[in-house]
N, C-alpha and C positions, 0 to 999 in steps of 0.2 A: 504493499500499499504506499501511497505518497502521503506523508504526514508532516504537517507544518507544526513545529514546536515553538509555541509562544513563550515569552519570558524565559528563554533558555539562558542559563547561567554557566559560566566557565567550569564550575565545580561539578556539574552534572553531565556535561556533554561527553567526557571520556567514558563514563560508565555506560551511557546509552549507546555510544558507538561500539563498545566492547561487546555488550549483550546483543546488539543488532547484527553483529557479524554472524550470529546463528539464525536470526529471523529474516534478514534480507529485505527490510523495508527501506524505502527511499525517504530519508529524513531531511527536512528543510528547517534549519535552525533560524529562529527570528528573535532578536534580542528584545524587541518591544513587547509590552503587555498587549493582550487581546482586548480590543474595544471596537466600537463601530468604525473608528478612523483607520485602524490597522488591519481590520478584517480582510480587506482586499488582498493583503499579502499572502493569503492562503489560496488564492484562485488557482484552480487546477489540481488541488490536493483532494484526496479522498477523506482525510481526517485531520483534525486539529488536536493537539495535545496541550492542555492548559494546567495552570497552577491555581493556588487559592486566591491570588489577587488579580486574576484576569477578570475582565467584564464580558461575560458571555450572555448578554441580555438579548431581548427580542430584536433590537436593531442589528446587533452584531450577527446573530443567527440568520437573519434575513439575507445579509451580505454573504455569509458563508455558504448558505444553501444555493444562492445564485452562482456561487463559484465552484460548486460541485461537491461540497463537503457533506458527508452522510453520517460521520461518526465523530463524536466528541469524547476524547480520552482525557479523563481527569487523572493526573498523576499525583493524586491525593485521596484521602479517605473521604473528605467532604466534597460536596457538589452543589453547595448553596450559591456558587457564582454563576450557575447555569439556570436560565429561565426554562424550566422543564416543559411548561405548557407550549411555549414557542418551539421548542425542540420537537415535541410530538407533532405540532402542526406542520413541520417540515419533513416529517417522516424520519427523523434522525434517531440514532441510538446513542445513549450516554453510558459510558463505562468508567469504573473507578478502580482504586487500589484500596480495598477494605482495611488492610492492615499491613504495615511495614515496620519490621523490627520494633515491636512494642517496647522491648527492653531499652531501646535508645531513649525514648521519651520518659520512661520510668526512671532510668538512671539519672537523667538530667533533672527531673523533678526532685529527687532525693539529694542530688548535688546542690541544688538551690537551697534546700532546707539546711544542709550542713554549712554552706557558706554563710547564710543568714545567722544561724544560732551560734556559730563559732567565730563570726566576724572575719572569715578568711579573706574576703575581698578587701576589707579595711586593713587587715594586717599586711597583706601584700603591698598595698600603697604606702603604708607607714614605713615598712622596711626599705623600700626603694628610696624614700626620702631620708633615711638614716635615723628613723625614730624606732627604737627598740623597746619603748615603754609598754607596759601592759594595762595602762588606765583605759577604762571604758571598753574592755575586751571580754568581760565575763560573759560566758555563754551557758548552755545547759546540755546535758547528755540526752540522747534519744532513748536510751535504754529505760524501760519502764513507763515511758510516756504513751499516751493514747493518740493514735493516728487515725483520723477519719478520711475515708476515700469516697468521694461522690462520683459514682459511675465505675462499675466494676466489670467493664468490658476487658479486652485484651490488655490495654495499657494500665487500667486500674489494677487488674489482677497481678501484673508484673510488678507494679509499684508495691502492692501489699506484700509480696514474697520478699522484696528487698527490705521493707521496714520490719517485717517479722524477724529477719536476720539481725536487725539492730536491737531486738528485744522489745519492740513496741507492741502494745495491745491494739487490736484492730477493730474499727467500726466501719460499716459500709452502709451507703444509701444508694439504692438502685431499685427500680420497679421490678427487676428480674433478678432476684438473688441467685448466686452461683454456688453450686455444691462444692467447687474447688476451694472457695473462700471459707465457707463454713467448716470445711475439713481442717483448715489450718488455724481455726479459732476466731475468725471474723464474726462479729455479731452485727446483723443487719438491724438498723433502727430508722425511724423517720429522720428526714434531713435536719429538722430543727433540733432534735435530740443529738444528732451527730455534731452540729455546730457547738452546742452548749457543753458537750462532754469531751471534746477533743483538744489536745495541746497543739496538734498539727492537723490542718485540713488541706487536702490536695484535691483539686478539681480536675477530673478526667472525663467529665460528662460531655455528651454531644449538645449542640445548641438546638433547642426546641422552644416552642412557646412557653412550656412549663419550666425550662431551665434558664431562660433569658432573665438576666439581672436577679438570679437566685441570691447573689450577694448584694445586698442593698442596705439602706440606712436602718431598716427594721431588723433584718436578719443579723446584721453586724452587732447589734446589741446583745445577741444571744451568746456570742463567743466568750471564751475564757479570757481573763486578763493575762496578757503575755502570749497569746496564741500566735501561731504561724499559719499564714494563708498562701497557698501556692496555686497558680492557675496554669496548667499546660493543656487545657481543653480548648475552649473557644473564648475569644476576647469578651463578647457580650455576656458571659456568665457573671461578670462583675460590673457593677455600677462604679466606674472609676472615681467619680467625684465623692461618692459615699465612702469609698475605701480611703481616699485622701483624708477625709475628716477623721476616720478612725485612727489613722496613723498619726495624726496631729494630736489628738486628745489622749491616746494611749490608754483608754479605759478597757479596751477589749484586745483587738489585734495589735501586736507590736511589730510583727514582721510580715512583709509582703513580697512575694516573688512571682513575677509574671513573664511568661514566655509568649503570651498572646495579649493583644490590646484591642479594645473594641473599635478603635478608629485607626487601626494599623495600615489599612489600605493606602498606598501612595507613600508610606513612610518606611515600613519594614521591607527588607530585601534590597534597599537602595542605600547609597552613600550620600548623606546630607551634610558631611563635615564642612563643606565650604559654603553652606547656606544657613539661614536662620529658620529653624523648624517652627512652622506656624501653628502647631498644636500646643496651646497654652497649658492644657491639662497634662499632657505627657511631659512637657518641659518642667512643670512643677514637680511631678512625680520623680523625675530624675534627680531632684535636689535632696530627696529624703534619704538619710543615712540608713534607715531601716527598711529600704526597698531595694530589690535587685531586679533588674529588667534585662532580659535577653531577647534578641530580635527574631522570635519564631524559629529558633534554631535547635529546639529540643530533639527533633527528629534527625538532625544532620550528622549521620555516621556513614561509613563506607557500607556497613551492612544494610542500612535503610535505603541508600541510593541504589544498591544492587537489587533489593526487593522491589523498589519502585520500577526500575527499568525492566526487570524480568516480567512483572505482572502487566505493566502498560503495553509493552510490545507483544506480550502473549495475548492481551485483550484484542489488539489489532489483528493478529493472526487468526484468533478464534472468530472474530467478526468476518474477516475475509473468507473464511472456510464455511460461513453460514451456521456456526455453532457458538454464538456468544455465551459465555458462562453466566447463568442466571444470578449467581451469587455476587458477580462483579458488574452486573447490569443494573442501572438505576431504573426503578419503575417510574414510568411517566404518567402524570395525572390525566 
């Protein structure tokens, strides 16, 4: 198949090229993000491959369809960047990568916890500046603490196993409890009870109407004083302004780690070092010493890149053979 890869980054091209040596697709790398302006760059292609911050709306899909595109390949688990109704109207198929190296994201989440509670990022900067004092560096151990995980899918379960190894007690909140988790001692509770009882809360839930802004001014009042909150799920799980107020008053949450941000589109994945970032909320958050932000990079390991390349190009081959995998095909409304 002829595939236009939008938003192609230098760190992923070698992996796709290596895997494609077995699949034999014709890949056209496009550095720009997909949107109605750039969609004509895919003319003559059978498929487009997009990432989380591409704009695959009705206008873009109309242009893609006129250019011959029949398949939308999301090289991500999420597909909310695609207007599914418009895709159905054009007779298109949308496929995704349901899971890629869940351990990568789980390990990053726990790494954020460790950095925050032991001030590792602050110690690194201090020592570089010749400051070897230990003032204001007192942290706490994970052993014996209660860790609550919201969303016990592949990533949440991998996170739970790591925290179990640290000696944490486990709580889970998920509409579909998993036997694997109860077998290692996780106790499933309502979300509100998890917030109130956990020293560490990690969000690995999908974004749905029920989970949007689950962390808000009211729910933050439930948290323990001194709690750690980590989000490696979706940005809009957290009302960022409410989280900022919590970090300022220190009555509940003391530490915040986010790998995703509700308004990250147009910011994350790009170098803005020579510019003034126009997002005042994010700029304010970067000034907090008790906040750690990473640029949606929790997934970024060699293993995950290989999984994404294998599944994405396999999806294209399955579609071309007339047998798209139903588990990797997005149902269209």
